[in-house]
N, C-alpha and C positions, 0 to 999 in steps of 0.2 A: 390193580396192577401188582404183580409179584415183585420179589426182590430183584433189584437191578444188579446186573453183572458188570464188573470192571475187568476188562482185558487189557494187559500191558504187553506191548511188543518188547522183547528182550533180545539183545545181541551178544551178551556175554554170560558165562556161567555165573559170575558174581551177581549180575543184575537179576538173573532168573531166581537164584536162591533168595535174594533180598525181597523180590516181589512176593514170593510165597510167604516169607516171614512177615512182611508188612501187611498182608491181608488182601492182596490182589486175588481175584477169583479164578482167573484163567490166564495162561501165557500164550503169546504168539511167538514161537521160537524162530529166530532168523539169524542169518549172518550178514555181514557187510552193511553196516549202518549208512555208510557213504552213498550206497546205491539204493537206499530205501528198503533194503531187505532182499536177501537171496536165500536159497536152500541151506540150512545149517548142516553140520556134520552128523553122521550117524552116532559117533562117539559122544557128541554133546547131548543128543536126545537120550541115549542109553544111560548116561551118567545121571541126568536130571530125573529120569523116571525112577531111579533108585533113591532119590533124595527128596522129592516133593510129591505131595498128594493131590495137588490141584491139576485140572486138565491142562494138557499141553497140545496146542494146535501148531502144526508145523508149516512154515512157508515153503511152497514149491515154486521156485523161480530160478531157472538155470543161469541167468545172467541179468545184469542191469540193462537199462535202456527200454526199448519198446516192448510191447506184449504180443507181437506178431512172431510166432515161433516156427522154425523149420520142422520138418518131420523128424529129423535127428534130435532136435531139442525136445520135442514132445515125447520121444521115446525115453530120453533121459528123465523127464518129469515123471513118466509112468514108472520107470524103474525106481526112482527115488521114493515114490509113494509106496511101492511094494516093500522096499527095504525098511523105510521108516515106520510103516504100519507094523511090520514084524517086530519092531523094537518098542512098540507100545504107544505110538502117536494116538492121541485122542480125537484128532480132527486135522483137517488140512486147509490151507489158505492159498488160493491161486486164481488166476484169471487169464483167459486167452482171447485176443481180439483178432479180427481179420484186417485186411489191408484198407478197408473202407471205414474203420473205426466202429465196427459193430462186434457184438459178442460172437465168437466162433463157437457155435453151439455143438458142432460135431466133435471138436477137440475137447471142449469142456465136459460133454457127456461121457466121452471115453475115459477121461481122467477120473471123473466121479465114479465110474463103474469100477475102477481099480481100487477104490477105497473100501469096497465091499460094505457099504452102508454107513461109514463114518461121516459125521457132519462136515460140510465144506463151506468155507467163506469165500465169496468173490471179493477180491481186494479192490484197491483204489484204481485199478484199470477202469472200473466203472466211471470214475470221474473224468476220464478222457474219451468216453464213448461219444459218438456224434449225436445220438438221439437217446436221452436218458430214459424216457418212458418206455421206448421199445426195448432198451437194454434191460430194464427192470423186469419186463415180462419175459424176455429171453432167459434171464438168469433164474427166474422162478421155474420156467419150463425145464431148464437143465437139471434142476433138483438141488440147487444150493440152498442152504439154511439161513444165510445172512449175507448182507452186503455191507462192506466197510466203505464209508464215503465221507468226504468233506464237502459234499453238496456241489460237486462239479467245479469247485474253485480251489485255490491253493490252500485255504484254511477253512476250518469250521466257521470262524467269525465271518468270513466273506460269503460262505455258502449256506448260512443258517436258514435263510428263507426257502432255499431249495430243499434242504433236509426236512424241514417241516412239511413241505409238499410230498416228499417221498414217504415219510411216515404215514401220511394220510392215504396216499395211493397204495402203499403196500398192505395196509391193514394188518390182518392176521396171517397173510399168505407167506411173508418172509420177514425176517428181522432186519431192520435198518439200524446199523451200528455206527453212530457218528464217531469220526476220528480223523486226525490230521490237524494238529494245532488246537485240539480241544482243550478248553480251560474250565476250571471248576465253576466259574460264573455262568457258563453256558447251560449247566445242568437244570436249573429251575425252569428255564424256558422250554427245554426239551421235555422235561417231566410233565409240564402242563398240558401237553398234547394227549396224555393218557396212553400213548403208543410206544413210549420209550421202554426198551427192555435191556439193552446192553450199551456200553460205551467203551471206547478204545482210547487209552491215554498212555503216552510213553513214560511220563513221570521221570524222565531221564535226567541225569546230572553227571558230572565228572569228578573224580577224586584225583589227587596228586599221585603220581607214580611213586613206587617204592624204590625205583632204581636210583642209584647214587652216581651213576656215570652216564654222561651224554657225549657222544662223539662230536667233536667240534666242527666237522665238515660234512659228514655223510648224512643225508636225509632220505628215507625210503617212503616218504609220504608227501602228498601235496600240502598237508597241514604242517606248518613248521613246528607246532607245539604237540604233535601227535605222540611223541615219546615222553612227554612230560605229564600226561593225563591218561586216565582209564575210564571208559564209559561204565556207568553203574546206575543205581536207582536212588531216587530221592524219597526218603521215608515221609517227609513232611508233605510232599506233593500227593502221595498215595492217601495219607490221612485226610487231606483237604477234599479230595475227590470222594472218598468214602463218607465224609461228613455231609457233603452236598447231596449224596445219593440217599442219605437217610440212615446210615449205619452208625 
């Protein structure tokens, strides 16, 4: 088994820069943490490509909610891929389902074709597919390089048994990348399979805002403390994952 890869989803410029500094191997660049990740801005990617040397995979998701997209939304996703590829994206992360909870192979293959050979990850839309074994085969057939999964449950802790099955079922055909509530203590069990190649861990934390003024009445967020904290990355969490991974 080769060197394990640690991918971190990052939602802010600060978190992305810190991830690269702390030793994360690859970024999954997203916007909108509250929705679980949406397409980031072109400016964000362009800036980071000039600042970090590690690969940046870009989330392609035009909105929160389900993964059943209209033809207009799919066109937006296609355009985003073209634009972000031109700015140096190293790979893409997306997933499209049909109304019956299965992988929309036609839409996925079209989006993959727009990447012109860049590696693509099928994200946790996999976890809400009706039939995971069929979905895995469909995703392989589409040409994805990896699947991000919490084992069809809300967290890796709950889905661990399924993840172990997926690792075995996938073999060398596609990378199964555990993520979604992944903890350092999960790594040894996953490594013991001999199939683990990559992991996905947010390592997120918050820092106190530098703002000294808070409006006493107006709130622009569902989170009452949103303006008192900034999403960033936890260096200790990254170090703990890397230690468990054998670095």
